PDB file with one MODEL, atoms N, CA, C and O in Angstrom:
MODEL        1
ATOM      1  N   MET A   1      42.567 -51.706   1.463  1.00  0.00           N
ATOM      2  CA  MET A   1      42.980 -53.129   1.700  1.00  0.00           C
ATOM      3  C   MET A   1      42.700 -54.025   0.710  1.00  0.00           C
ATOM      4  O   MET A   1      41.623 -54.104   0.120  1.00  0.00           O
ATOM      5  N   ARG A   2      43.691 -54.720   0.520  1.00  0.00           N
ATOM      6  CA  ARG A   2      43.541 -55.736  -0.508  1.00  0.00           C
ATOM      7  C   ARG A   2      43.217 -57.059  -0.170  1.00  0.00           C
ATOM      8  O   ARG A   2      43.621 -57.402   0.941  1.00  0.00           O
ATOM      9  N   ARG A   3      42.527 -57.995  -0.895  1.00  0.00           N
ATOM     10  CA  ARG A   3      42.198 -59.465  -0.448  1.00  0.00           C
ATOM     11  C   ARG A   3      43.256 -60.245  -0.721  1.00  0.00           C
ATOM     12  O   ARG A   3      43.961 -60.140  -1.725  1.00  0.00           O
ATOM     13  N   ILE A   4      43.395 -61.076   0.202  1.00  0.00           N
ATOM     14  CA  ILE A   4      44.527 -62.263  -0.008  1.00  0.00           C
ATOM     15  C   ILE A   4      43.915 -63.404   0.438  1.00  0.00           C
ATOM     16  O   ILE A   4      43.153 -63.416   1.405  1.00  0.00           O
ATOM     17  N   ASN A   5      44.277 -64.598  -0.374  1.00  0.00           N
ATOM     18  CA  ASN A   5      43.957 -66.146   0.007  1.00  0.00           C
ATOM     19  C   ASN A   5      45.090 -66.372   0.881  1.00  0.00           C
ATOM     20  O   ASN A   5      46.219 -66.173   0.432  1.00  0.00           O
ATOM     21  N   PRO A   6      44.914 -66.797   2.181  1.00  0.00           N
ATOM     22  CA  PRO A   6      46.133 -67.004   2.959  1.00  0.00           C
ATOM     23  C   PRO A   6      46.646 -68.431   2.580  1.00  0.00           C
ATOM     24  O   PRO A   6      47.812 -68.789   2.748  1.00  0.00           O
ATOM     25  N   ASN A   7      45.737 -69.144   2.095  1.00  0.00           N
ATOM     26  CA  ASN A   7      46.144 -70.686   1.603  1.00  0.00           C
ATOM     27  C   ASN A   7      47.126 -70.639   0.469  1.00  0.00           C
ATOM     28  O   ASN A   7      47.898 -71.570   0.239  1.00  0.00           O
ATOM     29  N   LYS A   8      47.072 -69.425  -0.300  1.00  0.00           N
ATOM     30  CA  LYS A   8      47.870 -69.234  -1.561  1.00  0.00           C
ATOM     31  C   LYS A   8      49.352 -68.319  -1.410  1.00  0.00           C
ATOM     32  O   LYS A   8      50.056 -67.832  -2.295  1.00  0.00           O
ATOM     33  N   LEU A   9      49.486 -68.307  -0.108  1.00  0.00           N
ATOM     34  CA  LEU A   9      50.654 -67.209   0.269  1.00  0.00           C
ATOM     35  C   LEU A   9      52.002 -67.944   0.089  1.00  0.00           C
ATOM     36  O   LEU A   9      52.996 -67.245  -0.108  1.00  0.00           O
ATOM     37  N   HIS A  10      52.125 -69.219   0.136  1.00  0.00           N
ATOM     38  CA  HIS A  10      53.260 -70.045   0.202  1.00  0.00           C
ATOM     39  C   HIS A  10      54.046 -69.825  -0.989  1.00  0.00           C
ATOM     40  O   HIS A  10      53.448 -70.035  -2.044  1.00  0.00           O
ATOM     41  N   LEU A  11      55.427 -69.394  -1.074  1.00  0.00           N
ATOM     42  CA  LEU A  11      56.285 -69.008  -2.195  1.00  0.00           C
ATOM     43  C   LEU A  11      55.914 -67.950  -2.850  1.00  0.00           C
ATOM     44  O   LEU A  11      56.398 -67.849  -3.978  1.00  0.00           O
ATOM     45  N   SER A  12      55.025 -66.913  -2.415  1.00  0.00           N
ATOM     46  CA  SER A  12      54.354 -65.518  -2.994  1.00  0.00           C
ATOM     47  C   SER A  12      55.642 -64.628  -2.704  1.00  0.00           C
ATOM     48  O   SER A  12      56.471 -64.957  -1.856  1.00  0.00           O
ATOM     49  N   LYS A  13      55.733 -63.584  -3.403  1.00  0.00           N
ATOM     50  CA  LYS A  13      56.772 -62.741  -3.617  1.00  0.00           C
ATOM     51  C   LYS A  13      56.334 -61.374  -3.014  1.00  0.00           C
ATOM     52  O   LYS A  13      55.207 -61.022  -3.360  1.00  0.00           O
ATOM     53  N   TRP A  14      56.960 -60.592  -2.235  1.00  0.00           N
ATOM     54  CA  TRP A  14      56.479 -59.423  -1.511  1.00  0.00           C
ATOM     55  C   TRP A  14      57.593 -58.363  -1.579  1.00  0.00           C
ATOM     56  O   TRP A  14      58.738 -58.808  -1.500  1.00  0.00           O
ATOM     57  N   THR A  15      57.434 -56.926  -1.723  1.00  0.00           N
ATOM     58  CA  THR A  15      58.233 -55.911  -1.718  1.00  0.00           C
ATOM     59  C   THR A  15      57.966 -55.043  -0.348  1.00  0.00           C
ATOM     60  O   THR A  15      56.821 -54.618  -0.188  1.00  0.00           O
ATOM     61  N   ALA A  16      58.807 -54.800   0.495  1.00  0.00           N
ATOM     62  CA  ALA A  16      58.727 -54.012   1.531  1.00  0.00           C
ATOM     63  C   ALA A  16      58.697 -52.434   1.010  1.00  0.00           C
ATOM     64  O   ALA A  16      59.630 -51.963   0.361  1.00  0.00           O
ATOM     65  N   ARG A  17      57.513 -51.675   1.372  1.00  0.00           N
ATOM     66  CA  ARG A  17      57.556 -50.216   1.286  1.00  0.00           C
ATOM     67  C   ARG A  17      58.583 -49.317   1.746  1.00  0.00           C
ATOM     68  O   ARG A  17      58.984 -48.322   1.142  1.00  0.00           O
ATOM     69  N   SER A  18      59.068 -49.845   3.125  1.00  0.00           N
ATOM     70  CA  SER A  18      59.993 -49.068   3.710  1.00  0.00           C
ATOM     71  C   SER A  18      61.212 -49.975   4.117  1.00  0.00           C
ATOM     72  O   SER A  18      61.306 -50.349   5.286  1.00  0.00           O
ATOM     73  N   PRO A  19      62.108 -50.319   3.214  1.00  0.00           N
ATOM     74  CA  PRO A  19      63.117 -51.505   3.432  1.00  0.00           C
ATOM     75  C   PRO A  19      64.147 -50.921   4.675  1.00  0.00           C
ATOM     76  O   PRO A  19      64.403 -49.743   4.924  1.00  0.00           O
ATOM     77  N   LYS A  20      64.560 -51.936   5.245  1.00  0.00           N
ATOM     78  CA  LYS A  20      65.469 -51.787   6.423  1.00  0.00           C
ATOM     79  C   LYS A  20      66.637 -52.625   6.101  1.00  0.00           C
ATOM     80  O   LYS A  20      66.422 -53.772   5.709  1.00  0.00           O
ATOM     81  N   ASN A  21      67.902 -52.179   6.222  1.00  0.00           N
ATOM     82  CA  ASN A  21      69.015 -52.912   6.160  1.00  0.00           C
ATOM     83  C   ASN A  21      69.037 -53.559   4.613  1.00  0.00           C
ATOM     84  O   ASN A  21      69.426 -54.714   4.434  1.00  0.00           O
ATOM     85  N   LYS A  22      68.628 -52.789   3.621  1.00  0.00           N
ATOM     86  CA  LYS A  22      68.736 -53.123   2.457  1.00  0.00           C
ATOM     87  C   LYS A  22      67.912 -54.545   2.081  1.00  0.00           C
ATOM     88  O   LYS A  22      68.227 -55.351   1.205  1.00  0.00           O
ATOM     89  N   GLU A  23      66.951 -54.604   2.851  1.00  0.00           N
ATOM     90  CA  GLU A  23      65.995 -55.718   2.637  1.00  0.00           C
ATOM     91  C   GLU A  23      64.788 -55.422   2.280  1.00  0.00           C
ATOM     92  O   GLU A  23      63.938 -55.159   3.131  1.00  0.00           O
ATOM     93  N   LYS A  24      64.503 -55.418   0.886  1.00  0.00           N
ATOM     94  CA  LYS A  24      63.580 -54.991   0.224  1.00  0.00           C
ATOM     95  C   LYS A  24      62.602 -56.032  -0.331  1.00  0.00           C
ATOM     96  O   LYS A  24      61.383 -55.864  -0.366  1.00  0.00           O
ATOM     97  N   HIS A  25      63.157 -56.965  -0.701  1.00  0.00           N
ATOM     98  CA  HIS A  25      62.341 -58.293  -1.458  1.00  0.00           C
ATOM     99  C   HIS A  25      62.343 -59.327  -0.562  1.00  0.00           C
ATOM    100  O   HIS A  25      63.357 -59.588   0.084  1.00  0.00           O
ATOM    101  N   PHE A  26      61.244 -59.996  -0.437  1.00  0.00           N
ATOM    102  CA  PHE A  26      60.948 -61.115   0.359  1.00  0.00           C
ATOM    103  C   PHE A  26      60.184 -62.198  -0.157  1.00  0.00           C
ATOM    104  O   PHE A  26      59.363 -61.919  -1.032  1.00  0.00           O
ATOM    105  N   LEU A  27      60.311 -63.572   0.274  1.00  0.00           N
ATOM    106  CA  LEU A  27      59.578 -64.611  -0.259  1.00  0.00           C
ATOM    107  C   LEU A  27      58.985 -65.383   0.882  1.00  0.00           C
ATOM    108  O   LEU A  27      59.651 -65.786   1.836  1.00  0.00           O
ATOM    109  N   VAL A  28      57.746 -65.560   0.737  1.00  0.00           N
ATOM    110  CA  VAL A  28      57.060 -66.328   1.718  1.00  0.00           C
ATOM    111  C   VAL A  28      57.506 -67.932   1.859  1.00  0.00           C
ATOM    112  O   VAL A  28      56.992 -68.778   1.127  1.00  0.00           O
ATOM    113  N   VAL A  29      58.198 -68.169   2.553  1.00  0.00           N
ATOM    114  CA  VAL A  29      58.939 -69.564   2.804  1.00  0.00           C
ATOM    115  C   VAL A  29      58.189 -70.636   3.710  1.00  0.00           C
ATOM    116  O   VAL A  29      58.408 -71.834   3.536  1.00  0.00           O
ATOM    117  N   LYS A  30      57.304 -70.187   4.677  1.00  0.00           N
ATOM    118  CA  LYS A  30      56.554 -71.004   5.546  1.00  0.00           C
ATOM    119  C   LYS A  30      55.322 -70.448   5.910  1.00  0.00           C
ATOM    120  O   LYS A  30      55.261 -69.222   5.990  1.00  0.00           O
ATOM    121  N   LEU A  31      54.164 -71.237   6.185  1.00  0.00           N
ATOM    122  CA  LEU A  31      52.923 -70.890   6.703  1.00  0.00           C
ATOM    123  C   LEU A  31      52.671 -71.578   8.012  1.00  0.00           C
ATOM    124  O   LEU A  31      52.765 -72.799   8.133  1.00  0.00           O
ATOM    125  N   VAL A  32      52.337 -70.741   9.018  1.00  0.00           N
ATOM    126  CA  VAL A  32      52.213 -71.168  10.352  1.00  0.00           C
ATOM    127  C   VAL A  32      50.441 -71.465  10.560  1.00  0.00           C
ATOM    128  O   VAL A  32      49.606 -70.563  10.499  1.00  0.00           O
ATOM    129  N   LYS A  33      50.186 -72.622  10.759  1.00  0.00           N
ATOM    130  CA  LYS A  33      48.836 -73.044  10.824  1.00  0.00           C
ATOM    131  C   LYS A  33      48.337 -73.503  12.188  1.00  0.00           C
ATOM    132  O   LYS A  33      49.186 -73.977  12.943  1.00  0.00           O
ATOM    133  N   ASP A  34      47.187 -73.434  12.570  1.00  0.00           N
ATOM    134  CA  ASP A  34      46.543 -73.897  13.898  1.00  0.00           C
ATOM    135  C   ASP A  34      46.122 -75.325  13.746  1.00  0.00           C
ATOM    136  O   ASP A  34      46.337 -75.898  12.678  1.00  0.00           O
ATOM    137  N   ASP A  35      45.601 -75.872  14.633  1.00  0.00           N
ATOM    138  CA  ASP A  35      45.035 -77.266  14.779  1.00  0.00           C
ATOM    139  C   ASP A  35      43.827 -77.422  13.665  1.00  0.00           C
ATOM    140  O   ASP A  35      43.647 -78.544  13.193  1.00  0.00           O
ATOM    141  N   ASN A  36      43.072 -76.425  13.271  1.00  0.00           N
ATOM    142  CA  ASN A  36      42.031 -76.308  12.473  1.00  0.00           C
ATOM    143  C   ASN A  36      42.526 -76.180  10.916  1.00  0.00           C
ATOM    144  O   ASN A  36      41.733 -76.223   9.975  1.00  0.00           O
ATOM    145  N   ASP A  37      44.014 -76.008  10.760  1.00  0.00           N
ATOM    146  CA  ASP A  37      44.547 -75.747   9.508  1.00  0.00           C
ATOM    147  C   ASP A  37      44.206 -74.372   9.142  1.00  0.00           C
ATOM    148  O   ASP A  37      44.221 -74.211   7.921  1.00  0.00           O
ATOM    149  N   LEU A  38      43.942 -73.465   9.733  1.00  0.00           N
ATOM    150  CA  LEU A  38      43.884 -72.102   9.310  1.00  0.00           C
ATOM    151  C   LEU A  38      45.147 -71.055   9.679  1.00  0.00           C
ATOM    152  O   LEU A  38      45.603 -70.788  10.791  1.00  0.00           O
ATOM    153  N   VAL A  39      45.490 -70.631   8.560  1.00  0.00           N
ATOM    154  CA  VAL A  39      46.831 -69.720   8.532  1.00  0.00           C
ATOM    155  C   VAL A  39      46.760 -68.714   9.620  1.00  0.00           C
ATOM    156  O   VAL A  39      45.846 -67.889   9.626  1.00  0.00           O
ATOM    157  N   LEU A  40      47.655 -68.736  10.524  1.00  0.00           N
ATOM    158  CA  LEU A  40      47.833 -67.590  11.639  1.00  0.00           C
ATOM    159  C   LEU A  40      49.000 -66.689  11.340  1.00  0.00           C
ATOM    160  O   LEU A  40      48.882 -65.509  11.670  1.00  0.00           O
ATOM    161  N   GLN A  41      50.175 -67.108  10.727  1.00  0.00           N
ATOM    162  CA  GLN A  41      51.288 -66.469  10.572  1.00  0.00           C
ATOM    163  C   GLN A  41      51.992 -66.925   9.234  1.00  0.00           C
ATOM    164  O   GLN A  41      51.780 -68.035   8.747  1.00  0.00           O
ATOM    165  N   CYS A  42      52.850 -65.986   8.669  1.00  0.00           N
ATOM    166  CA  CYS A  42      53.755 -66.517   7.630  1.00  0.00           C
ATOM    167  C   CYS A  42      55.144 -66.043   7.970  1.00  0.00           C
ATOM    168  O   CYS A  42      55.377 -65.077   8.698  1.00  0.00           O
ATOM    169  N   VAL A  43      56.148 -66.886   7.319  1.00  0.00           N
ATOM    170  CA  VAL A  43      57.445 -66.630   7.614  1.00  0.00           C
ATOM    171  C   VAL A  43      58.121 -66.168   6.101  1.00  0.00           C
ATOM    172  O   VAL A  43      58.147 -66.869   5.089  1.00  0.00           O
ATOM    173  N   LEU A  44      58.640 -64.826   6.254  1.00  0.00           N
ATOM    174  CA  LEU A  44      59.167 -64.099   4.916  1.00  0.00           C
ATOM    175  C   LEU A  44      60.703 -64.352   5.242  1.00  0.00           C
ATOM    176  O   LEU A  44      61.250 -64.376   6.345  1.00  0.00           O
ATOM    177  N   GLU A  45      61.254 -64.537   3.960  1.00  0.00           N
ATOM    178  CA  GLU A  45      62.749 -64.503   4.156  1.00  0.00           C
ATOM    179  C   GLU A  45      63.182 -63.539   3.060  1.00  0.00           C
ATOM    180  O   GLU A  45      62.680 -63.435   1.941  1.00  0.00           O
ATOM    181  N   SER A  46      64.242 -62.826   3.595  1.00  0.00           N
ATOM    182  CA  SER A  46      64.480 -61.523   2.739  1.00  0.00           C
ATOM    183  C   SER A  46      65.693 -62.315   1.676  1.00  0.00           C
ATOM    184  O   SER A  46      66.493 -63.190   2.007  1.00  0.00           O
ATOM    185  N   ILE A  47      65.526 -61.726   0.422  1.00  0.00           N
ATOM    186  CA  ILE A  47      66.197 -62.296  -0.595  1.00  0.00           C
ATOM    187  C   ILE A  47      67.735 -61.901  -0.397  1.00  0.00           C
ATOM    188  O   ILE A  47      68.606 -62.730  -0.659  1.00  0.00           O
ATOM    189  N   PHE A  48      68.055 -60.630   0.065  1.00  0.00           N
ATOM    190  CA  PHE A  48      69.235 -59.963   0.150  1.00  0.00           C
ATOM    191  C   PHE A  48      70.022 -60.817   1.098  1.00  0.00           C
ATOM    192  O   PHE A  48      71.005 -61.446   0.708  1.00  0.00           O
ATOM    193  N   SER A  49      69.522 -60.852   2.575  1.00  0.00           N
ATOM    194  CA  SER A  49      70.350 -61.358   3.516  1.00  0.00           C
ATOM    195  C   SER A  49      69.807 -62.519   4.038  1.00  0.00           C
ATOM    196  O   SER A  49      70.260 -62.888   5.122  1.00  0.00           O
ATOM    197  N   ARG A  50      68.826 -63.264   3.444  1.00  0.00           N
ATOM    198  CA  ARG A  50      68.079 -64.611   4.036  1.00  0.00           C
ATOM    199  C   ARG A  50      67.741 -64.524   5.282  1.00  0.00           C
ATOM    200  O   ARG A  50      67.594 -65.617   5.829  1.00  0.00           O
ATOM    201  N   ARG A  51      67.545 -63.498   5.999  1.00  0.00           N
ATOM    202  CA  ARG A  51      67.013 -63.406   7.371  1.00  0.00           C
ATOM    203  C   ARG A  51      65.482 -63.519   7.190  1.00  0.00           C
ATOM    204  O   ARG A  51      64.772 -63.007   6.325  1.00  0.00           O
ATOM    205  N   GLN A  52      65.212 -64.182   8.049  1.00  0.00           N
ATOM    206  CA  GLN A  52      63.671 -64.654   8.154  1.00  0.00           C
ATOM    207  C   GLN A  52      62.900 -63.682   9.126  1.00  0.00           C
ATOM    208  O   GLN A  52      63.451 -63.213  10.122  1.00  0.00           O
ATOM    209  N   LEU A  53      61.609 -63.410   8.787  1.00  0.00           N
ATOM    210  CA  LEU A  53      60.893 -62.326   9.547  1.00  0.00           C
ATOM    211  C   LEU A  53      59.412 -63.177   9.703  1.00  0.00           C
ATOM    212  O   LEU A  53      58.890 -63.699   8.718  1.00  0.00           O
ATOM    213  N   THR A  54      58.859 -63.243  10.949  1.00  0.00           N
ATOM    214  CA  THR A  54      57.664 -64.094  11.048  1.00  0.00           C
ATOM    215  C   THR A  54      56.625 -63.007  11.487  1.00  0.00           C
ATOM    216  O   THR A  54      56.871 -62.336  12.489  1.00  0.00           O
ATOM    217  N   LEU A  55      55.482 -62.811  10.780  1.00  0.00           N
ATOM    218  CA  LEU A  55      54.580 -61.842  10.865  1.00  0.00           C
ATOM    219  C   LEU A  55      53.065 -62.338  10.619  1.00  0.00           C
ATOM    220  O   LEU A  55      52.903 -63.314   9.886  1.00  0.00           O
ATOM    221  N   ASP A  56      52.091 -61.785  11.129  1.00  0.00           N
ATOM    222  CA  ASP A  56      50.771 -61.975  11.107  1.00  0.00           C
ATOM    223  C   ASP A  56      50.544 -61.913   9.554  1.00  0.00           C
ATOM    224  O   ASP A  56      51.057 -61.001   8.905  1.00  0.00           O
ATOM    225  N   TRP A  57      49.697 -62.983   8.896  1.00  0.00           N
ATOM    226  CA  TRP A  57      49.842 -62.944   7.452  1.00  0.00           C
ATOM    227  C   TRP A  57      48.775 -61.890   7.181  1.00  0.00           C
ATOM    228  O   TRP A  57      48.636 -61.708   5.972  1.00  0.00           O
ATOM    229  N   GLN A  58      47.966 -61.129   7.957  1.00  0.00           N
ATOM    230  CA  GLN A  58      47.006 -60.161   7.524  1.00  0.00           C
ATOM    231  C   GLN A  58      47.821 -58.760   7.465  1.00  0.00           C
ATOM    232  O   GLN A  58      47.276 -57.750   7.020  1.00  0.00           O
ATOM    233  N   ALA A  59      48.974 -58.756   7.875  1.00  0.00           N
ATOM    234  CA  ALA A  59      49.741 -57.566   8.015  1.00  0.00           C
ATOM    235  C   ALA A  59      50.066 -57.265   6.514  1.00  0.00           C
ATOM    236  O   ALA A  59      50.171 -56.103   6.121  1.00  0.00           O
ATOM    237  N   LEU A  60      50.221 -58.338   5.688  1.00  0.00           N
ATOM    238  CA  LEU A  60      50.515 -58.134   4.223  1.00  0.00           C
ATOM    239  C   LEU A  60      49.250 -57.434   3.561  1.00  0.00           C
ATOM    240  O   LEU A  60      49.580 -56.921   2.491  1.00  0.00           O
ATOM    241  N   LYS A  61      48.097 -57.277   3.819  1.00  0.00           N
ATOM    242  CA  LYS A  61      47.140 -56.581   3.431  1.00  0.00           C
ATOM    243  C   LYS A  61      47.187 -55.062   3.542  1.00  0.00           C
ATOM    244  O   LYS A  61      46.379 -54.326   2.975  1.00  0.00           O
ATOM    245  N   GLN A  62      48.253 -54.617   4.362  1.00  0.00           N
ATOM    246  CA  GLN A  62      48.546 -53.151   4.493  1.00  0.00           C
ATOM    247  C   GLN A  62      49.207 -52.659   3.395  1.00  0.00           C
ATOM    248  O   GLN A  62      50.420 -52.863   3.364  1.00  0.00           O
ATOM    249  N   GLU A  63      48.601 -51.942   2.308  1.00  0.00           N
ATOM    250  CA  GLU A  63      49.538 -51.513   1.010  1.00  0.00           C
ATOM    251  C   GLU A  63      50.270 -50.312   1.539  1.00  0.00           C
ATOM    252  O   GLU A  63      51.004 -49.853   0.664  1.00  0.00           O
ATOM    253  N   THR A  64      50.320 -49.688   2.594  1.00  0.00           N
ATOM    254  CA  THR A  64      51.375 -48.812   3.105  1.00  0.00           C
ATOM    255  C   THR A  64      52.539 -49.347   3.423  1.00  0.00           C
ATOM    256  O   THR A  64      53.521 -48.605   3.396  1.00  0.00           O
ATOM    257  N   ASP A  65      52.695 -50.688   3.781  1.00  0.00           N
ATOM    258  CA  ASP A  65      53.798 -51.408   4.126  1.00  0.00           C
ATOM    259  C   ASP A  65      54.317 -52.543   3.028  1.00  0.00           C
ATOM    260  O   ASP A  65      55.521 -52.752   2.882  1.00  0.00           O
ATOM    261  N   TRP A  66      53.515 -53.108   2.426  1.00  0.00           N
ATOM    262  CA  TRP A  66      53.902 -54.237   1.536  1.00  0.00           C
ATOM    263  C   TRP A  66      53.075 -54.062   0.331  1.00  0.00           C
ATOM    264  O   TRP A  66      51.880 -53.772   0.376  1.00  0.00           O
ATOM    265  N   LEU A  67      53.971 -54.307  -1.098  1.00  0.00           N
ATOM    266  CA  LEU A  67      53.503 -54.544  -2.157  1.00  0.00           C
ATOM    267  C   LEU A  67      53.428 -55.967  -2.635  1.00  0.00           C
ATOM    268  O   LEU A  67      54.390 -56.676  -2.339  1.00  0.00           O
ATOM    269  N   MET A  68      52.398 -56.529  -3.359  1.00  0.00           N
ATOM    270  CA  MET A  68      52.556 -57.720  -3.835  1.00  0.00           C
ATOM    271  C   MET A  68      53.400 -57.740  -4.939  1.00  0.00           C
ATOM    272  O   MET A  68      53.367 -56.803  -5.737  1.00  0.00           O
ATOM    273  N   GLY A  69      54.325 -58.898  -5.128  1.00  0.00           N
ATOM    274  CA  GLY A  69      55.324 -59.025  -6.136  1.00  0.00           C
ATOM    275  C   GLY A  69      56.447 -58.387  -5.714  1.00  0.00           C
ATOM    276  O   GLY A  69      56.441 -57.879  -4.593  1.00  0.00           O
ATOM    277  N   TRP A  70      57.690 -58.300  -6.608  1.00  0.00           N
ATOM    278  CA  TRP A  70      58.918 -57.748  -6.494  1.00  0.00           C
ATOM    279  C   TRP A  70      58.860 -56.373  -7.520  1.00  0.00           C
ATOM    280  O   TRP A  70      58.863 -56.377  -8.751  1.00  0.00           O
ATOM    281  N   LYS A  71      58.811 -55.284  -6.661  1.00  0.00           N
ATOM    282  CA  LYS A  71      58.714 -53.974  -7.663  1.00  0.00           C
ATOM    283  C   LYS A  71      60.228 -53.216  -7.473  1.00  0.00           C
ATOM    284  O   LYS A  71      60.485 -52.186  -8.097  1.00  0.00           O
TER     285      LYS A  71
ENDMDL
END
């Protein structure tokens, strides 16, 4: 499991290991924070279709599902 600083996720690039609907490359476009300014979720936008996906930011730590950068 890789270490990720949640406060530096905004505008980072990610590659899905198992692309669905030709959506392989994603960009973090928004961070969802709580009242204490802690990151809870991130919103990823597909570069191919512009569809947005909201998920727990810690899901990006799973190397079996996500690669850092566009590969």
